[in-house]
mmCIF file of the C-alpha atoms, coordinates in Angstrom:
data_MODEL
# 
_entry.id   MODEL 
# 
loop_
_atom_site.group_PDB 
_atom_site.id 
_atom_site.type_symbol 
_atom_site.label_atom_id 
_atom_site.label_alt_id 
_atom_site.label_comp_id 
_atom_site.label_asym_id 
_atom_site.label_entity_id 
_atom_site.label_seq_id 
_atom_site.pdbx_PDB_ins_code 
_atom_site.Cartn_x 
_atom_site.Cartn_y 
_atom_site.Cartn_z 
_atom_site.occupancy 
_atom_site.B_iso_or_equiv 
_atom_site.pdbx_formal_charge 
_atom_site.auth_seq_id 
_atom_site.auth_comp_id 
_atom_site.auth_asym_id 
_atom_site.auth_atom_id 
_atom_site.pdbx_PDB_model_num 
ATOM 1  C CA . MET A 1 1  ? 122.816 91.505  85.352  1.00 0.00 ? 1  MET A CA 1 
ATOM 2  C CA . GLU A 1 2  ? 121.388 90.278  88.720  1.00 0.00 ? 2  GLU A CA 1 
ATOM 3  C CA . GLU A 1 3  ? 118.567 87.604  88.689  1.00 0.00 ? 3  GLU A CA 1 
ATOM 4  C CA . VAL A 1 4  ? 114.805 89.134  89.035  1.00 0.00 ? 4  VAL A CA 1 
ATOM 5  C CA . LEU A 1 5  ? 113.368 87.237  92.123  1.00 0.00 ? 5  LEU A CA 1 
ATOM 6  C CA . ILE A 1 6  ? 109.989 89.036  92.363  1.00 0.00 ? 6  ILE A CA 1 
ATOM 7  C CA . HIS A 1 7  ? 108.354 90.506  89.329  1.00 0.00 ? 7  HIS A CA 1 
ATOM 8  C CA . ALA A 1 8  ? 104.816 92.050  89.249  1.00 0.00 ? 8  ALA A CA 1 
ATOM 9  C CA . GLU A 1 9  ? 103.368 93.680  86.229  1.00 0.00 ? 9  GLU A CA 1 
ATOM 10 C CA . GLY A 1 10 ? 99.894  95.933  86.405  1.00 0.00 ? 10 GLY A CA 1 
ATOM 11 C CA . LEU A 1 11 ? 98.771  94.265  89.546  1.00 0.00 ? 11 LEU A CA 1 
ATOM 12 C CA . VAL A 1 12 ? 94.868  95.722  90.077  1.00 0.00 ? 12 VAL A CA 1 
ATOM 13 C CA . LYS A 1 13 ? 93.049  94.646  92.940  1.00 0.00 ? 13 LYS A CA 1 
ATOM 14 C CA . THR A 1 14 ? 89.091  95.770  93.516  1.00 0.00 ? 14 THR A CA 1 
ATOM 15 C CA . PHE A 1 15 ? 86.789  94.901  95.940  1.00 0.00 ? 15 PHE A CA 1 
ATOM 16 C CA . GLY A 1 16 ? 83.220  95.788  94.420  1.00 0.00 ? 16 GLY A CA 1 
ATOM 17 C CA . GLU A 1 17 ? 83.226  99.228  93.416  1.00 0.00 ? 17 GLU A CA 1 
ATOM 18 C CA . ILE A 1 18 ? 86.449  99.852  95.600  1.00 0.00 ? 18 ILE A CA 1 
ATOM 19 C CA . ARG A 1 19 ? 89.859  99.786  93.719  1.00 0.00 ? 19 ARG A CA 1 
ATOM 20 C CA . ALA A 1 20 ? 92.221  98.999  96.396  1.00 0.00 ? 20 ALA A CA 1 
ATOM 21 C CA . VAL A 1 21 ? 95.348  98.533  94.285  1.00 0.00 ? 21 VAL A CA 1 
ATOM 22 C CA . ASP A 1 22 ? 95.565  100.186 90.894  1.00 0.00 ? 22 ASP A CA 1 
ATOM 23 C CA . GLY A 1 23 ? 98.312  98.980  88.575  1.00 0.00 ? 23 GLY A CA 1 
ATOM 24 C CA . ILE A 1 24 ? 101.202 98.112  90.648  1.00 0.00 ? 24 ILE A CA 1 
ATOM 25 C CA . SER A 1 25 ? 104.559 97.210  88.572  1.00 0.00 ? 25 SER A CA 1 
ATOM 26 C CA . LEU A 1 26 ? 107.850 96.233  90.106  1.00 0.00 ? 26 LEU A CA 1 
ATOM 27 C CA . SER A 1 27 ? 110.957 93.846  90.104  1.00 0.00 ? 27 SER A CA 1 
ATOM 28 C CA . VAL A 1 28 ? 113.354 92.857  93.035  1.00 0.00 ? 28 VAL A CA 1 
ATOM 29 C CA . ARG A 1 29 ? 116.636 91.404  92.303  1.00 0.00 ? 29 ARG A CA 1 
ATOM 30 C CA . ARG A 1 30 ? 118.326 89.068  94.233  1.00 0.00 ? 30 ARG A CA 1 
ATOM 31 C CA . GLY A 1 31 ? 120.102 90.612  97.296  1.00 0.00 ? 31 GLY A CA 1 
ATOM 32 C CA . GLU A 1 32 ? 117.912 93.824  97.198  1.00 0.00 ? 32 GLU A CA 1 
ATOM 33 C CA . VAL A 1 33 ? 115.881 95.119  100.178 1.00 0.00 ? 33 VAL A CA 1 
ATOM 34 C CA . LEU A 1 34 ? 112.399 96.598  99.738  1.00 0.00 ? 34 LEU A CA 1 
ATOM 35 C CA . GLY A 1 35 ? 110.276 98.750  101.727 1.00 0.00 ? 35 GLY A CA 1 
ATOM 36 C CA . PHE A 1 36 ? 106.570 99.231  101.431 1.00 0.00 ? 36 PHE A CA 1 
ATOM 37 C CA . LEU A 1 37 ? 105.609 102.861 103.091 1.00 0.00 ? 37 LEU A CA 1 
ATOM 38 C CA . GLY A 1 38 ? 102.332 104.435 102.921 1.00 0.00 ? 38 GLY A CA 1 
ATOM 39 C CA . PRO A 1 39 ? 99.372  105.512 104.850 1.00 0.00 ? 39 PRO A CA 1 
ATOM 40 C CA . ASN A 1 40 ? 96.470  103.223 106.285 1.00 0.00 ? 40 ASN A CA 1 
ATOM 41 C CA . GLY A 1 41 ? 94.367  101.903 103.573 1.00 0.00 ? 41 GLY A CA 1 
ATOM 42 C CA . ALA A 1 42 ? 97.048  102.597 100.675 1.00 0.00 ? 42 ALA A CA 1 
ATOM 43 C CA . GLY A 1 43 ? 97.249  98.915  99.592  1.00 0.00 ? 43 GLY A CA 1 
ATOM 44 C CA . LYS A 1 44 ? 100.378 97.565  101.072 1.00 0.00 ? 44 LYS A CA 1 
ATOM 45 C CA . THR A 1 45 ? 99.021  94.456  102.589 1.00 0.00 ? 45 THR A CA 1 
ATOM 46 C CA . THR A 1 46 ? 96.567  93.563  99.664  1.00 0.00 ? 46 THR A CA 1 
ATOM 47 C CA . THR A 1 47 ? 99.778  93.908  97.271  1.00 0.00 ? 47 THR A CA 1 
ATOM 48 C CA . MET A 1 48 ? 101.751 91.668  99.569  1.00 0.00 ? 48 MET A CA 1 
ATOM 49 C CA . LYS A 1 49 ? 99.071  89.072  99.703  1.00 0.00 ? 49 LYS A CA 1 
ATOM 50 C CA . MET A 1 50 ? 98.786  89.345  95.952  1.00 0.00 ? 50 MET A CA 1 
ATOM 51 C CA . LEU A 1 51 ? 102.456 88.747  95.651  1.00 0.00 ? 51 LEU A CA 1 
ATOM 52 C CA . THR A 1 52 ? 102.342 85.731  97.941  1.00 0.00 ? 52 THR A CA 1 
ATOM 53 C CA . GLY A 1 53 ? 99.326  83.970  96.416  1.00 0.00 ? 53 GLY A CA 1 
ATOM 54 C CA . PHE A 1 54 ? 97.062  84.460  99.325  1.00 0.00 ? 54 PHE A CA 1 
ATOM 55 C CA . LEU A 1 55 ? 94.879  86.914  97.298  1.00 0.00 ? 55 LEU A CA 1 
ATOM 56 C CA . GLU A 1 56 ? 93.965  86.763  93.274  1.00 0.00 ? 56 GLU A CA 1 
ATOM 57 C CA . PRO A 1 57 ? 94.325  90.077  91.852  1.00 0.00 ? 57 PRO A CA 1 
ATOM 58 C CA . SER A 1 58 ? 91.619  91.528  89.546  1.00 0.00 ? 58 SER A CA 1 
ATOM 59 C CA . ALA A 1 59 ? 94.250  91.978  86.705  1.00 0.00 ? 59 ALA A CA 1 
ATOM 60 C CA . GLY A 1 60 ? 97.767  92.017  85.956  1.00 0.00 ? 60 GLY A CA 1 
ATOM 61 C CA . ARG A 1 61 ? 100.388 89.019  86.540  1.00 0.00 ? 61 ARG A CA 1 
ATOM 62 C CA . ALA A 1 62 ? 103.102 88.261  89.320  1.00 0.00 ? 62 ALA A CA 1 
ATOM 63 C CA . GLU A 1 63 ? 105.970 85.803  89.700  1.00 0.00 ? 63 GLU A CA 1 
ATOM 64 C CA . ILE A 1 64 ? 108.561 84.754  92.055  1.00 0.00 ? 64 ILE A CA 1 
ATOM 65 C CA . ALA A 1 65 ? 111.815 83.003  90.942  1.00 0.00 ? 65 ALA A CA 1 
ATOM 66 C CA . GLY A 1 66 ? 110.395 82.550  87.636  1.00 0.00 ? 66 GLY A CA 1 
ATOM 67 C CA . HIS A 1 67 ? 107.184 80.968  88.836  1.00 0.00 ? 67 HIS A CA 1 
ATOM 68 C CA . ASP A 1 68 ? 103.884 82.486  87.993  1.00 0.00 ? 68 ASP A CA 1 
ATOM 69 C CA . ILE A 1 69 ? 101.814 82.908  91.228  1.00 0.00 ? 69 ILE A CA 1 
ATOM 70 C CA . VAL A 1 70 ? 98.652  84.292  89.659  1.00 0.00 ? 70 VAL A CA 1 
# 
């Protein structure tokens, strides 16, 4: 089994009453390529900011290479 480099479980981000990201879960293994597609305002940038530690999620957890980032 290939090593999981990026793992997120139940990521949620709210801004006041607005829920920008609602329960994203994913695993990306070494060598995989991932693309985020969706319309404007779908939460792509918000999700990437949470995965890179630039934005704290309202709920959920994420790790990169086994290290918790939130």
